[in-house]
C-alpha positions as a Markdown table, in Angstrom:
| # | Residue | x | y | z |
|---|---|---|---|---|
| 1 | Met | 14.1 | 3.4 | 12.1 |
| 2 | Lys | 10.4 | 5.1 | 12.6 |
| 3 | Tyr | 8.8 | 8.0 | 10.6 |
| 4 | Leu | 6.6 | 10.2 | 12.4 |
| 5 | Leu | 4.4 | 12.4 | 9.3 |
| 6 | Asp | 3.2 | 15.8 | 10.0 |
| 7 | Ser | 0.4 | 17.1 | 8.0 |
| 8 | Asn | 2.3 | 18.5 | 5.4 |
| 9 | Ile | 3.2 | 14.7 | 4.4 |
| 10 | Ile | 0.2 | 13.5 | 4.3 |
| 11 | Ile | -1.0 | 16.2 | 2.2 |
| 12 | Tyr | 1.7 | 16.2 | -0.2 |
| 13 | Tyr | 1.0 | 12.4 | -0.2 |
| 14 | Leu | -3.4 | 13.1 | -1.1 |
| 15 | Asn | -2.5 | 15.2 | -3.6 |
| 16 | Gly | -0.4 | 12.4 | -5.6 |
| 17 | Asp | 3.6 | 13.8 | -5.0 |
| 18 | Lys | 5.0 | 10.8 | -6.8 |
| 19 | Lys | 8.3 | 11.0 | -3.5 |
| 20 | Ile | 6.4 | 10.7 | -0.7 |
| 21 | Tyr | 4.1 | 8.3 | -2.2 |
| 22 | Asp | 6.9 | 6.0 | -3.0 |
| 23 | Phe | 8.5 | 6.7 | 0.7 |
| 24 | Ile | 5.4 | 6.4 | 2.7 |
| 25 | Glu | 4.3 | 2.9 | 0.1 |
| 26 | Lys | 8.3 | 2.0 | 1.2 |
| 27 | Asn | 7.7 | 2.6 | 4.8 |
| 28 | Lys | 4.3 | 2.1 | 5.6 |
| 29 | Ala | 5.1 | -0.4 | 7.9 |
| 30 | Val | 7.1 | 1.6 | 10.1 |
| 31 | Ser | 5.2 | 5.1 | 9.5 |
| 32 | Ala | 2.5 | 6.6 | 12.0 |
| 33 | Ile | 1.1 | 9.9 | 12.2 |
| 34 | Ser | 0.0 | 11.5 | 15.6 |
| 35 | Leu | -3.8 | 12.0 | 16.5 |
| 36 | Ile | -3.3 | 16.4 | 16.0 |
| 37 | Thr | -2.0 | 15.4 | 12.3 |
| 38 | Tyr | -5.2 | 13.3 | 11.6 |
| 39 | Tyr | -7.6 | 15.7 | 12.7 |
| 40 | Glu | -5.5 | 18.7 | 11.0 |
| 41 | Val | -5.6 | 16.6 | 7.6 |
| 42 | Leu | -9.3 | 15.9 | 8.2 |
| 43 | Asn | -9.7 | 19.6 | 7.9 |
């Protein structure tokens, strides 16, 4: 299974949410973010 992460998940990850951090670290090989999400998080 592959995961497309949205901006909320990325923001929680950057804020240190343990549950989200563990999920992303476990699944980073099969996770991606869209270009739009990337730009949303930069702002």
